[in-house]
Structures are given as structure tokens and as C-alpha cells.
N, C-alpha and C positions, 0 to 999 in steps of 0.2 A: 295168346296165348292170354318187391314191394317194395351207429350205433354202437356202440361201445361193445367191450364182451360182456359188461354185465349187465347187459340192457339188449336181447340179442331179439330185439320185437322184426318180424316178417319184413315192416316196412324198410329194415335196412337193408334188408339182399339186395336192394337195387345195384343194377351194373356202375362203375367206374362213369361209363359215357353214359347212363340213362343220367346220371344225377346230374353232370353235366346242361345235360339238354333239358332239363328239367328246371335246371336253375337261367340258362339263358333263356325258354322259352316266357318263363316268367316275367325276364327283363326284356321280351320282345327284342332282343337283337338274336337271333338266330335262323335263317334264313336256310329250307330247305329246299331242293331243286331235284323234283322227281321229274321222269320220263314218261312219255305214255302208257298206257294200263296194258298195250299188245305186249304178246309173246318177245322176247329176244334172243338172239341166239348166243352161244357162249362165247365170250370175248376171246380173242386171236391170242392174248397173253394167260387164259387160265391155266391153270397148276395140270399137269399131267397126270392122268389115271392114273391111282393106286395099284399096287401088285397086288395079287389073288391075298384076301385075308386069311391069316390062320385060328384055324376054330379053335374059339373057346379064349380067345386073344381079341384085345382092343386094339384098333387100328386106323389110323388116321387118314379120312378118302380128302383129298386136297380139294376146295371148294374156290369160287371166282370171286371171291373178293379179297383184299391183301391186308386193310384195316379196318377195322369196326367194330360189326358184334353178333351173334346170332341167337338169338332169343328163343326159340322155339323149332320143335320137327315134331313131325308127324307122316306115319306110314298107312298106307292101303294095301300093301303086298311088299314082295322083294324088289320087285323093280319100281314101285312106285314109293315116293316119299318128298314130301316137301319141309323146307326150312324159311325162315323168316327172319330178318335183321337189319344191319344197317350197313352200308358203304360208309364210311369217314371220306369226304372230298377233300375237306381244308379242316382247318381252325374252328371256322364256323358255319360251316355247310355240312349235312349229309343226304343221303338219299336212303329209304326204307325198301329196303329187295326182297324177291321171293326167288329161290332155289329151288329146282326140282331135280330129283335122283332117277335115271331112267335106267337101274341094274347095274351099271358102268361107273357112271361117273356124275358130280353134279353139276349143273349150267344154270343160271339166270333164265328162271323162265318170265320175271315182269319188274317192275319198281311200282311200287304201290302210290297212293295219292297222297299230296305234299302232307307234312306234319301229322303220318301215321303213326310212325315211333311203335312199332308191333311190339306186344309182349308176349301173344299165347296166340295158338291156331287150332281148327276143329277140321277134319278134312271127312267128309261124307263121298266124296268122289269127286275125280278130276277134272269136274266144272260144279260142285259146291262146296265152295274151303271158308270159311269165316277168320277174322284176323281182328281183334282186339288189342287196345293200346290204349294212345291218346282217342283215339276214334275206335268205330266198328264197322270193315268193310268186308264184302264179298264176294267172290271171283268164280266168274259163270264161264272160265273156260277163255274166253278171250278177254275179260276187263274187270277191274275193281271198281265197285259201288259202293261211296261212304254212306252210313245210314245211320242219320243221327240218333243219340239216346232218347231215351222219352227225359223228359225234365223232371228233376227230384227235388222238393225243396228241403230237401238234407245238405244240397250242394250239386257242384261238377262230379260225375259217374269218372272216377279211376278204375277201369276194368282191369281184371288181373288174372281172368282165365277164362276158358269158351269150352259148351261143349255143346252136339245136338242130340236129338231124342228122333226115334223113325217115326214121327207125325209130320216132319218139316221145321220143327220150332229148333230155335238156337237159344242156349240161357247164358248171360256171362254175368260173371261175380266180379266184387273189387271190391271197394268205397264208394261213399258219396263223401266230397271232402267241402266243406261251407268256404274254409278259407287256409288255416293252416293244416295241414295233415295232421298234426296231431290230434285235431279233432273230427277226425273221420269217421265214421260209423259204417256197418256191414251195408252192401246193397244187393241189390239183384234184380236183372232184368230179360224178359224174355221175348224174342222175335216170332212173332206169328206166321210172319208170310207178307208182312204189310210195314208193321209199326212195330220200333220197341217200344214193351211196356214194361214199369217198375214194378216191384213184387212187393207186397205187405210184410214185412219181418216183425219175428217177435223182439222187442226193445231189448239189446243185450250191453246199451251203451255203446263207448267206443271200441272200437275193432276195424276189422278189415277181414273179406275174403279171397284166399288165394288160390284156388283150385275145386272143381266142380266136375262131377262122374254122375251121368246117365244111364238107367239100368232100364227106363220105360219111362212114357210120356207123365205117368204118375209115379218114378219112384226116382227120385236126384236127389243127390248128394251135396252138400259143400260143404268147406274147410275153411278154418282159416284161424284166428286169435282174437280173443276177447281183452280188453285192458281196464285195469283196474281204474275206477272212477275218477281216485285222487291222487294215482301213479301210473304211468303209461310204462315204465320198465317193469310192472309188479302184469302179469298177463298167464293167460289160461287158454286150453287149446276149446275152440269153438266147431260145431257140430252142428249143420243146419238139415234138417231133411221134406221133401215134398210129394205129399202124399196123395199128388193131383189134386186138392182143394187150400191147403194152408203150407206154411213152411213152420215149422216146431224146433225148436232148439234141442237137440237131445243131448244128456249130459256124456261128458268125455272123461275118462281117465285120469286121473293128477299123476302127478309127481313127489311123493311126499318129500315136505322141506325143499320143490323146488317151483320154477316157474317153465310151462310147458306152452308149445303153440304146435298149429298143425300148419305143413308146407304144400302137401301135399295128398289127392286120393284117387281109389278107383275102384271099382265097381265090378266083381267078376260075378255075381250074381245078387240076388234079392238078400242072400242070407250068408254073402261073403263077400267083405267088403273091408277094406285095408287104408288108413290115415297114418301119413309118416308125416316126422317134423324135428322138431329140435326140445331139450329143458336144461335148463342153467339152474346151478346153485352155484351162488356166488357169480364169480369169473369164470367155473368151471361147465362147460358143454356135452352134453351127448345125444346120441339119437333118441327121437321119440318113435314109439310104434303101436297101433291099438287096433282091432279088431271085431267089426260086427257079424255077432253069428244069427241075424235077423232079430233077435229076441235084446242084446247089451251089446256095449264096448266092452271089451277088455284088455288091458295092457299088455305087452309081448315084450320076451327078453330082448334086450339089444347091446350090443357089444360097446366096452367104454370107451368109445373114440374119441379123443380129442377134437373139437370143432369139428363134428361129425352131425350138425344138424341136414337133416335129408329134405330136400326140396321135389320128389317125385317119385311113384311106385307103379309097379305094373307087373302084370305077368305074362310071357313069353310064350310062344309057341308051342315050348317043348312042356311048358306045366312048369314052370321053376319063376318063384316071384322075386323080384330085383326092387330094390330103392336108392338110388342115386343121389349128390348132394354135394356138403363143403362148404368150406367157409373161407373166403377169398381162396386163392391158390393152392388151398389142398382139397382137390376132391376125394370124395369116399364113395364105395357101393358096397351094398351089402345083399347076400343071398338068405333065404328064408328055409331054413334047416325043417322041416316038416316033420322028422322022426324026431328030432333034439328041441322043437317045439321052438326054434330061439331064431334069430336074425345074428348072421355071423358076417364077417367082415372078409371083403375077397378085392381082387386087384380092381385099381382106379380105371375111370375111362381116360384117364391123361390131361384133360383138358377141366377150366374152370366151369361147371354145370351150371346152364341156364336153360335146356331142354333137352326133356327126356322122352325117348319114345319105341311101344314095343311093334313089333311087325307081327299082323295076323297070317296065321299059318307056318310062322317062321320061328327057330329060335334066336334070331337075330335082333341086337337094340342098336340103337343110337341117342348120340347124346351131343348135343349142338353146345358152344359156347364158344367162350376163345380159350388159346394157348396157357400153357402156364406160364410160359417166360414169352418175355417180347411184349413193345405197346399196342396194345389192343387188336392181336392178329388174331382174325375168327378160324373157328377149330370144330371140326365134324369129326367124334370119331365113333366106327362103330366094331360091334363085337359079332361075330360069326358063330351063330350057337353051332 
């Protein structure tokens, strides 16, 4: 399925739980106990089904995980959606879980293999789902199978996003980490049906890729951040394009006097692509959004929302374009005003945003994450269009 206010690098957008997990894994002190990969019925203690959502308003949908984190969500239609994340079992153990929406409520469908720590997912069908995190796993409708990434001489692959194409391939993007995370470089691998293969990328120095969007097998975009060689607090949005033969860097508009980065990308057509993220001047942050018209990227007007870094962008079934994100426990949601040609702030989803999904042939939206209040309380909210 990545700091301080003066240095908002995407790698700092990791969740508090993930930060603890990463430290524990590095120290070899965290044990994760998974169950079988077979589908499971919702627990008897699962929260009750929510009341009918009001059109145009975000509403929480109860989930069968009391403590943990939900990191990604994706939907096939208004009756089929999936979310992945973690259930915290104790101070030192957790299990990765996959939840499924049946049109009425969320229930646990399965647990993922040990040491999965999912970050992103791509759903091609109910029997063809990819999840990436500390590992890459595929769901065939019955079980999860772990597929090891290709060896990368630049370091250990840390994937942050995944997307699929119509030819059956899957693309995962992130970074290759040789040791220190500060030394990581952008990395992309592709699944050809049998193996993951490392992709050759242009040399952009240190950086990371945090999102990927595919239009066709020969038209794929990846977005993230490039860091200055001498100072990782200096950064610029990174956009890479696959044309079927090679990955090339395409110049992204900067913000005068500011650092910028891209957190999410969506491909609506070959000549209609949006990337969003954040920009900062000193300790002041605001949303960042750029658009591709088939020839060049141009910056779009965004509101001056404090801590308004954006994580994801997508178009709902009614044609409206949305972007969500936020810093810490201050979520933000923007909507594109096509007449005014600018992004405007709207009611936020009410949760700390980890994952976002539009719903095909529907005006509905999903946001997964944790509650703004409480100690690691998983939450999923839905906007009924």
C-alpha cells in the first residue's frame, strides 16, 4: 500500500506505531504472531454496524480492531472494499490484518504473514490483491503468498506504494536503503507474474518514492522526493515516468523560496494527472499540487492551510477531485474547484489520514487511519456522495 516542522521529508510521515515497529525490528526484539491466511469471520466483539451515512458528510464506520493502525484502503465498488493494517496484541507484539467491507460493515477477512507490516495495497479483483510494506504479499482469495523482491545493490527495498496494470503486472515503488535511512535512494520493482525485477532509474541522488499510478502498461508515473546531496532537509518534488522502455525524470514545478515534495499521485488519463504533497518555507507548511496536461507539469493554487501536507489524491465517480492529508492529528481535505481553477478546503475526514480511496462508479470516498483522539484507535471514515 515514509522530522521536524522545519524538515518535513516524507520519511517523517511514518505512523507512531510504525516508528516503534521499525526500531523494534532493527533491534530484533519484536515478535509478530500471525494466524493462518484463511478468511475469518468477524469477531463476536466487533463493533456494530454504523447508521446510514448522511450524503456529503464524513461518518465513521466501526472496524473490528480495537487498538492498532490502519494504513491503506482500496475499493472495487460500493459493496467491496479492503483495508490493511495492524492489531496491537501487546506492547511487544502485533499482527497484520486485512479487513473487508461488504456494503454494510467491516469484518476481518484474514491475517497477513508474519513480519508483513503493510503500507499500501492494490486491488485488481477479490482474488488478486497486492500488499506491500516490509514484504510484498499477494492474495488469491484464499491465502497470502509472500514474494521476495529482487536483490538491489543499492540496499534493502522499502516499498511505500503499489499499483497494477492491465497486463497483469504490479509495480511497487519506495527506496533502497543501504544502512541508514538517510542514505536511501528511489527504487522501483515490477512483478512479471513470476518474479520481482529491479528497474533502472535515472540518477537523482538520495530520495524516495511514495506513490505510483498506472494508466497503461507503457504509461506509469511515480512520485516522491529528491533530497539535496549535502542536506536532506533541502528537498524537491520528484516525478518519474515509464514509457514502456525506460524511466525518465520529468521536471516538477517548484515553489519559490520553498522546499517541496510529492506524497500522492493519480492518473485520470494520459493527459490528466495530478500529484500532491507539501511545501515549506522555514517552519511554515502548506499544500502542494501540480497537474500534467500531457506536455508539462504546472502548479495549481492551494489554500494556505497550516500543516496542510497532502498524502493522496483521486477523482470520485461524480467527477469531483479530492486530496487528503494533514500533519499529526490535524487532518485536511481539499476539493478542486474547476471553475476557479484552484483547490479549496472542505470538511476534513475526522481521522489521522493513512490511506485514501475513491470508489469506482460512486461518489463515495474512504479514508483509513487512526482516530484523532485516543491511543492508537484504528478508524475508517466514509464520505457518502
